[in-house]
C-alpha positions in Angstrom: -40.4 -11.6 -82.4 -41.5 -8.7 -82.6 -44.9 -9.2 -80.1 -42.6 -11.0 -77.9 -39.9 -7.7 -77.7 -43.4 -5.1 -77.5 -44.9 -7.5 -74.6 -41.2 -7.7 -72.5 -41.0 -3.4 -73.2 -44.7 -2.9 -71.9 -43.8 -5.4 -69.1 -41.0 -3.5 -68.0 -42.9 -0.3 -68.0 -45.2 -1.5 -65.8 -42.5 -2.8 -63.5 -40.9 0.5 -63.6 -44.0 2.9 -63.3 -45.2 0.6 -60.7 -41.4 1.3 -58.8 -41.6 4.9 -59.3 -44.5 5.1 -57.8 -43.4 3.6 -54.6 -40.7 5.1 -54.3 -41.9 8.7 -54.7 -45.4 8.5 -53.0 -45.1 9.3 -48.9 -49.0 7.8 -48.6 -48.9 4.1 -47.8 -51.8 2.0 -46.7 -51.5 -0.6 -44.0 -53.8 -2.9 -42.3 -55.2 -2.2 -38.4 -52.8 -5.9 -38.1 -49.9 -3.7 -39.0 -51.0 -0.4 -37.3 -51.8 -3.1 -33.8 -48.2 -4.2 -34.6 -46.5 -0.7 -34.5 -48.8 0.5 -31.3 -47.5 -2.1 -29.9 -43.8 -1.3 -30.3 -43.6 2.2 -30.3 -45.7 6.1 -29.7 -46.8 7.5 -33.1 -49.0 10.2 -34.3 -52.4 8.5 -34.6 -55.4 10.6 -35.5 -58.6 9.9 -35.8 -60.9 11.8 -38.6 -64.1 10.8 -38.3 -66.8 12.8 -36.6 -66.9 13.6 -32.7 -69.8 11.5 -32.3 -68.1 8.7 -33.4 -65.0 9.3 -31.7 -67.1 9.0 -28.2 -68.2 5.9 -29.4 -64.7 3.9 -29.3 -61.5 5.3 -30.4 -57.8 3.7 -30.5 -56.1 4.5 -27.6 -53.8 7.6 -27.7 -55.6 8.8 -31.1 -56.0 12.1 -31.5 -59.4 13.8 -32.5 -59.6 16.0 -35.7 -62.8 15.6 -37.5 -62.0 15.6 -41.4 -65.2 17.3 -42.3 -64.8 20.2 -40.3 -63.5 23.6 -41.4 -60.0 24.0 -40.4 -58.9 20.2 -40.3 -55.8 21.2 -42.5 -54.8 24.2 -39.2 -56.1 22.1 -36.4 -53.4 19.4 -37.7 -50.5 21.3 -38.5 -51.0 23.0 -35.6 -51.2 19.1 -33.5 -48.5 17.2 -35.7 -45.0 17.5 -36.5 -44.8 16.9 -40.1 -41.2 15.2 -40.3 -42.8 12.4 -38.6 -45.0 9.3 -39.7 -48.7 10.2 -39.2 -51.5 7.3 -39.1 -54.8 8.2 -40.4 -57.6 5.7 -39.6 -61.6 7.1 -39.8 -64.6 4.3 -40.3 -63.9 2.0 -43.2 -60.8 4.1 -44.9 -62.2 5.7 -47.3 -62.1 9.6 -45.1 -58.4 8.7 -44.4 -57.6 8.5 -47.5 -58.5 11.5 -48.5 -57.2 13.3 -45.5 -54.1 11.5 -46.3 -53.6 13.0 -49.6 -54.6 16.3 -48.2 -51.7 16.2 -45.5 -49.3 14.9 -48.1 -50.4 17.7 -50.3 -49.2 20.1 -47.5 -46.0 18.6 -46.6 -46.6 15.6 -44.1 -43.2 13.0 -44.9 -45.0 10.1 -44.6 -48.3 9.4 -43.8 -50.2 6.1 -43.3 -53.7 5.4 -44.2 -55.4 2.9 -42.2 -57.3 0.3 -44.1 -60.9 -0.5 -43.1 -60.3 1.9 -40.5 -62.3 1.2 -36.9 -64.5 -1.1 -38.2 -61.6 -3.3 -39.2 -60.0 -3.3 -35.9 -62.8 -3.7 -34.0 -64.0 -7.2 -36.4 -60.0 -8.1 -35.5 -61.3 -7.6 -31.5 -58.5 -5.1 -31.2 -58.9 -2.3 -28.4 -61.0 0.3 -28.3 -61.5 2.8 -25.6 -64.5 5.4 -24.9 
């Protein structure tokens, strides 16, 4: 009986902690398919955080270019974006954008979406790229 109670408590504790993390977090990972569906229905704050060379090789239509590796990244973001509106971030594979998402969240952006797989996954799905 004791083992069963402990297991239930551990299980419930996991559910509670997972649920509270989801409610507290303002960083959400989304797929490129989800992003493509969102872009088809509305205009959003979309930023490409890759280098200028990578951006010129092809990017998602209407994406703003703000290089995450460049000094003054946060200042540029704060000047160009509305903190109260959702921000969608992508890079080449989703790594840099994940770090950028954390930085934006720390700076008070209400909702930040990190695009998993980045432009690489976008291209693999044959979604539109502009140069």
